[in-house]
C-alpha positions in Angstrom: 130.4 147.8 26.5 128.4 145.7 23.9 131.2 143.7 23.8 131.0 142.8 27.6 127.4 141.9 27.3 127.8 139.6 24.1 130.8 138.1 26.2 128.9 137.6 29.0 125.9 135.9 27.1 128.9 133.6 25.2 129.9 132.8 28.6 126.6 132.0 29.7 125.6 129.8 26.8 128.8 127.8 27.3 128.1 127.1 30.8 124.7 126.2 30.1 126.2 123.9 27.3 128.4 122.2 29.7 125.6 121.7 32.3 123.2 120.4 29.7 126.1 117.8 28.7 126.9 116.9 32.4 123.0 116.4 32.8 122.9 114.6 29.4 126.0 111.9 30.5 124.5 111.5 33.7 121.0 110.5 32.8 122.7 108.1 30.0 124.6 106.6 32.7 121.5 106.4 34.9 119.6 104.4 32.1 122.6 102.0 31.7 122.2 101.2 35.3 118.8 100.7 35.3 118.7 98.7 32.3 121.6 96.8 32.7 121.3 93.3 32.3 122.1 93.0 36.2 118.9 95.4 36.7 117.0 93.0 34.6 118.0 89.8 36.6 117.1 91.6 39.7 113.9 92.4 38.2 112.9 89.0 36.6 114.1 87.4 40.1 111.8 89.9 42.1 108.7 89.0 39.3 109.5 85.0 40.0 109.1 85.7 44.0 106.2 87.8 43.3 104.6 84.9 40.8 105.6 82.6 43.3 103.7 84.0 46.4 100.7 84.9 44.6 100.3 81.4 43.3 100.8 80.1 47.1 98.2 83.0 48.0 95.8 81.8 45.2 96.2 78.2 46.3 95.7 79.0 50.1 92.4 80.9 48.9 91.3 77.9 46.4 91.5 75.2 49.5 89.6 77.6 52.0 87.0 78.4 49.4 86.7 74.7 49.1 86.4 74.0 52.5 83.6 76.6 52.8 81.3 75.1 50.2 
């Protein structure tokens, strides 16, 4: 009986270790995809677009403010 319990616990630990390793591998690949050069270039392009748009908005705001004075 004790041997069966010990075997079951051992098997449960092995399964837990497999799941843990699988999750670590998945999270590592997710991090790689998230921080890969392609992801960085996409983020940079989004930042450039955002900056360009904010500059346009700011310029429109300053023009309208000048007209108001």
